[in-house]
N, C-alpha and C positions, 0 to 999 in steps of 0.2 A: 379405733381412735375416736370415733364419734361418741362411744360409750364413756370414754374418759372425760371428754368435754361435757357430756351430760352430767357426769358425777361432779365435776367442778362447778357447774351451774347450780346443781342441787345443793352443794355445800354452801355456795354464796347465798342462795335463797334461804337456807336454813339459818345462816348467821344473821341475815336480815330479819327473819322472824324472831330470833332470839333478841335482837336489838330492839325490835318493836315492843316485845314483852317487857324488856328492861325500861323502855321509855314510858310505857303505861304505868309501871310501878313507880317510876320517878315522878310522873305527873301527879299520882295519888299522894305522894309525900308533900308536894307543894313547897319546895325549897326556894323557889324564886325563878324569875324569868331569865336571869343571866345564866344560871346553871342549866336551864333547859336549852338555851341557845348554844351553850358550850357543848352539850351532849349532841345536839343536832349537827353542829359543825363536825364533831368527831365522827358521827355516823356517815356524813357525806364524804369525809376523807377516807374512811374505811371502805365505803362502796367504790370510790374512785380508784383506790389502790387495788381492790379486788378486780375491777374491770381491767386495769392496766396489767396486773399480773396474769389475768386470763389471756390477754393478747400476747404478752411476752412468752408465756408458756406454750401457747399454740404455735408461735413462730419457732421456738426452740425444739419442740417435738417434731414439727415438720422438717426442720433442718437435720435433726438426728436421723429420722426415717429416710430422708433423701440420701444421706451419707451411707446409711446401712444398706439401702437398696443398691447403691453404686458399688459398695464393697462386695455384696453378695453376687451381683452380676459379674464383677471382675473375677472373683474367685471361682464362681460356678462355671464360667465359660472355659476355664483351663482344664476341667476334669473330663 
């Protein structure tokens, strides 16, 4: 289960690196300060959603494994 969370963290970090690269390219174009602020706000929102999703996913996976463990223990004890 830890490997799955490590993979999720790596995915989030990879997306952050991609966004940083896009931000560098955006800065080089020099379209204006308001566009740069809008991009930064979107990056913050994406990172916040990723963090929120990570916590929700962790809770969901733990709940599923708890139910699965309970099911296996119930079914395994009768054999």
